[in-house]
N, C-alpha and C positions, 0 to 999 in steps of 0.2 A: 185622374180619374184611376182607381184602384180597381181589382177583382170584384167587389160588392159592388161597385158602381157601375161597375162594366155588365154583371149580371141583371140588375136593375134597369138598365139601358134597353135591355133586349128581351124583359122580360116578356110583355105585353106582345111582341112581336112573335113570342115562340109557344104562348099558352102558359105564361106562369115562369116564378121563379125559380122553382127546383127543375123546370125543362132547359132554362136557359142556364142555371148552372151546370148541369149536366151538358149543355152543348157544350157551355166555353170549354171546361174540363176536358173535352173528349177532344176539343181541337185542339187545345194545347199540348195535349198530352199524346197526339199525332206528331203534333209539329216537334216536339223535344225527341220525341223517340227519332225519326225519318234522319234528324241533323246529327244526333251520338250517333245514326249508323252511316254517315258519310253520305246521304241521299241530301238532294238540295230542293226545299217547297218551295215552289214560283206560283204565287196569286197575282193571277194578271188584273193590273191598277193597281194595287195594291205593294207587292214587294217577294225580296224572295228572301230565305232563310237557308243558309250553308254553312257546312263545317270549315275552316280555312284554320292550317298547320303553320305555326310562325316558328322559323329555325332558332338556335341558341344565336343569346346575341349581350351586346352589353347596354344598360340604364343606368341614368343616375337617378340616386335618391332626392324627391324632389325636396328635401328638408335638410339633407344634409350635403346635398351635393355631391355626394361619394359615387364613383363609377362603381356597378356593381352589375355582376352576370346573370343572366334570367336564360334560365332552363329551355329547350324544347318544349314549347306545348302548342293546345288545340282550344280554338275558341271560336263561338258561335259569331256569325254575321248577318246582320239584317239591309238588306240592300231596299230600299225604297223604291217602287215603280213611277213611272215619268206622270202618270195619271196623278198618284198621290205627289209625287214632286208640285206639280202644276197647280193642285188645290192647296198646298200650302204657303207656296210662291204668291198664290193670290193672280196668276194668271187666267184660271177656270172658279169659276163660281159653283158652290156646292147646292146642290142641287135640292127644291125642298121634298117635292112629291116621288121623291127616289134615292136610290143607296147612292152612298156616296161613292161607294166602288165602282170600277164598270163592271158592267156582269159577263161571266164566261161567253163564249160564243156556243150555239145549240150544238151539242154533241159533243161538244171536247170534255166535258165530266164524265161521259161513259165509254168514252174512246181511249182512254187512258190506263195506267195499273191505278191504282188506286194505293192508297198511303201505307195502308195496315197491308198489304199483300208486299209491298216493298220491303217496310218494317222485317217481317216474315223471313224472306228472302236474304238476306242481310243476314238475317239470324241463324239461318240454318244455314249461311255459308261460312260462317264464323264456328258453328258447332263441327262440320266439317273435317276443317282446317283442324281445329281443337283437337277433335280424335285421330287426325293422320299424323299430327305430331305425337299424341301419345303414344299411336301404334309405333311410330318411327322410335321414339323412346325407348320402349318395351322391347325392341327386336335388337335395339343397339345393347341394352342390357341381358339379354338371353344371351348374345354372340358374346359378349365380354364375359360373361361367367362359364361359357363352355370353353373360353379360351384357358382361362384360368384351370378350370377341371384338369383339361388334358395337360399342360401342365403340369398339373399337379402330379399324375398320373405317371407321366415322362420322369419325373424328378425319382417319386417311389420306387419305380423300375431300375432307375441308374442305383440308388442307393444299395437294391438290394443286389441287384448284381456284382455292385462291390464290397458288398457284405459276404455274399458266397464266394469272389474269388478271393479274399482276403482267409477268410475260413481254410479252400482250398489250400491257400499257399500256405498259411499253418502249420496242416497235415502234412504236406508232402514236405517240409524242414525237415522234422524230426528224422523222418524214413532216408532221407538225404544222409542227415547224419551219423545215422545206425550204419548204414553201410558204408560212408567214409571209415568208420572207425573200425567196420570189419577189417577193409581192404589195408587199411595200418597196421591191424594187428598181423595179418597174413605175411605182407613184406617184413614185421619186425621181426617173426620168430625162426623163419632162414636162418636171419642173421646170427642169433644165438647158436643154433645147432651146427653153424658153423666152428664157431670159435668154440665151442667144448669139442669137435672132431680135431683140431688143431693141436689143444692141449697136450693131447699123449705125447707126440713128436717132441716135446722139451723134457719129457724121460726118459724116453730112447736115447736122445745126447747125453743125458747124465748117467745112462746108463754104461753105456759106449767111453765116456771120461773117464769111468773107474775102475773099467776093464782095464782101460790104456796103463792107467796108474796102478795097476794092479803087477802086469807084465814087466812095467819096468821095475819093479821090487825085486823081484822073484831072477833078473837078470842079476 
């Protein structure tokens, strides 16, 4: 039996083919959405639908026999209820004028949370988690940008200080050189004057020698 045949089978019970198609679509959509969200859909007397996580494992290719690694995945699983199993096994007979699936107890349909509400809650939780993750990432990016800006400012300030210090050192060096030259010139000048003063002493000695020679000739 496919979906179209299922719709035809219940069309007379729900008031028409279109109503039956809408009912089947609504039931299947609700089950799929609940299982995808991680919820367990349980129907008394029929069975339960749930999501099962399978860890990573090794399997064998049925055609080649080669061992292959299968990644971690999630799969839907259906577990038949005891009433369904008993009917299939033949331990119980199908009722002729009643539904095969055991009816839910009175008050159980209105006391619990509907599947749509469960799906909406799961979607809201996922949306909230996603928003929190985005907010954390944004805060981290802002902190990183602020840290980079601060580091850049500090580096620029250090470079500026170094440039100023270099310029100051360059300006101070010519002044020191000029002062050193002046000091050297001052020290050298007295030496020249001293040499100039000693020079006349040689002339006096020469004159005395000439006078002695003249006196010797007179005698």
